[in-house]
C-alpha positions in Angstrom: -84.8 -2.7 -19.6 -81.9 -1.9 -17.2 -78.5 -1.0 -18.3 -75.6 -1.5 -15.9 -72.5 0.6 -16.3 -69.7 -1.9 -16.6 -66.5 -1.1 -14.8 -63.4 -1.1 -16.8 -60.0 -2.2 -15.5 -56.4 -1.3 -16.2 -53.7 -3.9 -16.0 -50.2 -3.2 -14.7 -47.9 -1.3 -17.0 -44.8 -3.2 -15.7 -43.7 -6.1 -13.5 -42.9 -4.4 -10.2 -44.3 -3.1 -6.9 -47.7 -1.3 -7.1 -48.2 1.8 -5.0 -51.1 4.2 -4.3 -50.6 7.6 -5.8 -50.4 9.1 -2.3 -47.0 7.3 -1.9 -45.4 9.0 -5.0 -42.7 11.4 -4.1 -44.1 14.2 -6.3 -46.9 16.4 -5.0 -48.5 16.9 -8.4 -49.2 13.2 -8.7 -49.6 12.3 -5.0 -52.3 15.0 -4.5 -54.1 13.6 -7.6 -53.9 17.0 -9.3 -53.2 15.1 -12.6 -56.1 12.6 -11.9 -56.6 9.3 -10.1 -54.4 6.3 -10.8 -51.5 4.3 -9.4 -47.7 4.0 -9.6 -45.2 1.1 -10.1 -41.8 1.0 -8.6 -39.0 -1.6 -8.5 -39.6 -2.6 -12.1 -37.3 -3.8 -14.9 -37.6 -0.8 -17.2 -40.0 -2.3 -19.7 -43.3 -0.4 -19.9 -46.5 -1.9 -21.5 -49.9 -0.7 -22.5 -52.4 -1.3 -19.6 -55.5 -1.3 -21.9 -56.6 -1.5 -25.5 -56.6 1.8 -27.3 -54.6 4.2 -29.5 -51.4 6.0 -28.7 -52.6 9.6 -28.7 -49.3 11.3 -28.0 -45.7 10.8 -27.1 -44.2 13.7 -25.3 -41.2 15.3 -27.2 -39.0 14.5 -24.2 -40.1 10.8 -24.4 -40.9 10.6 -20.7 -44.6 10.3 -21.1 -47.2 8.6 -23.4 -50.9 9.2 -23.6 -53.3 6.4 -24.7 -56.9 6.9 -25.5 -58.8 3.7 -24.5 -61.2 2.3 -27.0 -64.0 3.6 -24.8 -62.6 7.2 -24.9 -60.8 7.6 -21.5 -57.3 9.2 -21.7 -54.5 7.5 -19.8 -51.2 9.2 -19.1 -48.2 7.0 -18.5 -45.4 9.1 -16.9 -42.0 7.4 -16.7 -39.9 8.5 -13.7 -40.0 11.7 -11.7 -38.4 14.9 -13.0 -37.3 13.0 -16.1 -38.4 15.7 -18.5 -35.0 17.3 -17.7 -33.2 14.4 -19.4 -34.6 15.3 -22.8 -35.4 11.7 -23.8 -32.0 10.2 -23.2 -32.9 7.1 -21.1 -36.1 6.3 -23.0 -36.5 4.1 -26.0 -40.1 4.4 -27.4 -41.4 1.3 -29.2 -44.7 2.8 -30.5 -45.8 5.7 -32.6 -48.6 8.3 -32.2 -51.8 6.9 -33.8 -50.7 3.3 -33.3 -53.3 0.9 -32.0 -52.2 -1.1 -28.9 -53.7 -3.7 -26.7 -53.0 -4.6 -23.1 -49.4 -5.9 -23.0 -48.1 -4.1 -26.1 -44.5 -2.9 -25.3 -44.6 0.9 -25.2 -41.1 1.9 -24.0 -37.9 0.7 -22.4 -36.1 2.8 -19.8 -32.3 2.6 -19.5 -32.4 2.2 -15.7 -28.7 2.5 -15.1 -28.7 5.8 -17.0 -31.7 7.0 -15.0 -30.0 6.1 -11.7 -26.8 7.8 -12.9 -28.9 11.0 -13.4 -30.2 10.5 -9.8 -33.8 10.3 -11.0 -36.6 8.3 -9.4 -37.8 5.5 -11.8 -41.4 5.3 -10.5 -43.9 4.9 -13.3 -47.1 6.8 -12.8 -50.4 5.9 -14.5 -53.2 8.5 -14.2 -56.5 9.5 -15.9 -56.1 13.3 -16.4 -59.8 13.8 -17.1 -61.1 11.6 -14.2 -61.1 12.1 -10.5 -62.1 8.8 -9.1 -61.2 5.2 -9.6 -60.4 2.2 -7.4 -56.9 0.7 -6.8 -57.4 -3.0 -6.5 -54.2 -3.8 -4.7 -51.2 -1.9 -3.3 -47.8 -2.3 -1.9 -47.2 -5.7 -3.4 -45.5 -7.3 -6.4 -47.5 -7.3 -9.6 -47.1 -8.6 -13.1 -48.5 -7.5 -16.5 -51.4 -9.9 -16.1 -52.6 -8.3 -12.9 -55.7 -6.1 -13.0 -54.8 -3.0 -10.8 -57.3 -0.2 -11.3 -61.0 -0.2 -11.8 -62.7 2.9 -13.4 
């Protein structure tokens, strides 16, 4: 009997413009040092879970959330660039560590005017810290929460 490894897919974390990681203005992410994934720009500030899983951690500075998918992969959702310096001010987290989520669960809301006033890039980065290779299904186009963006 043959078993086929089924590919899993992440949906978008926001309604916005999908970008390949290489286009992110941060070398740690663009060089894929933190793992493979994608980025979303030109969004409305509402960030959603891209897959079913459990919220593993919320960074103390509220700028990043880690989700463990129900199949065990860890996904890091990093909100904005250099936003750790803001000590959580523009972020309103809507979930708690240990909470079960499904694709489309609201995770956080970013106060975009406050982020802009702080002169921070609002790009959202989604990466797999423990995985080096995946496939971005579309890039440089408008996407919605329903769009499947990344196969792994």
